[in-house]
C-alpha positions in Angstrom: 159.1 129.4 -75.1 162.7 130.6 -75.4 162.6 130.0 -79.2 159.7 132.4 -79.7 161.7 135.6 -79.9 164.1 133.9 -82.3 161.2 132.8 -84.5 159.9 136.4 -84.5 163.3 137.7 -85.6 163.7 135.0 -88.2 160.2 135.5 -89.8 160.7 139.3 -89.7 164.1 139.0 -91.5 162.8 136.7 -94.1 159.7 138.9 -94.7 161.9 141.9 -95.0 164.1 140.3 -97.6 161.0 139.0 -99.5 159.6 142.5 -99.5 162.8 144.1 -100.6 163.5 141.6 -103.4 159.9 141.8 -104.7 160.9 145.3 -105.9 164.4 144.4 -107.0 164.2 141.2 -109.0 167.5 141.7 -110.9 169.3 142.4 -107.6 167.9 139.1 -106.3 169.4 137.3 -109.2 172.8 139.0 -108.8 172.8 138.2 -105.1 171.7 134.6 -105.1 172.6 133.2 -108.6 176.2 132.4 -109.7 177.6 134.9 -112.1 177.8 132.5 -115.1 174.1 131.8 -114.8 172.8 135.4 -114.7 171.6 135.7 -118.3 169.6 132.4 -118.1 168.2 133.3 -114.7 167.1 136.8 -115.8 165.4 135.4 -118.9 163.5 132.9 -116.8 162.2 135.6 -114.4 158.5 136.1 -114.8 157.9 139.6 -116.2 154.3 139.7 -115.0 153.7 142.6 -112.6 151.5 140.2 -110.6 154.6 138.2 -109.7 156.0 141.1 -107.6 152.5 141.7 -106.1 152.4 138.0 -105.1 155.8 138.3 -103.4 154.6 141.3 -101.5 151.5 139.3 -100.4 153.7 136.5 -99.1 155.9 139.1 -97.3 152.8 140.5 -95.5 151.8 137.0 -94.5 155.3 136.4 -93.1 155.1 139.6 -91.2 151.7 138.5 -89.8 153.2 135.2 -88.6 156.1 137.1 -87.1 153.6 139.3 -85.3 151.9 136.2 -83.9 155.2 134.8 -82.6 156.1 138.1 -81.1 152.7 138.5 -79.3 152.8 134.9 -78.0 156.4 135.5 -76.8 155.4 138.7 -75.1 152.3 137.0 -73.5 154.4 134.1 -72.2 156.9 136.5 -70.7 154.2 138.5 -68.9 152.4 135.4 -67.6 155.5 134.0 -65.9 
């Protein structure tokens, strides 16, 4: 019960990062990949526009899960 707000915050943060990096793939590589592996990582990134769309769909699903955690947390708080 006490972990529900933390789960909401965690899922919201991950969903926000997923959504942000779905538009900024090169920034994702610069942020998470060691500098000496940038070229190889950038070449291996899918260039298909559907890849970014897929990441945005995953972000929406993560926001939905966060919303469920938030609503359950709120409900449990109000019931007590």
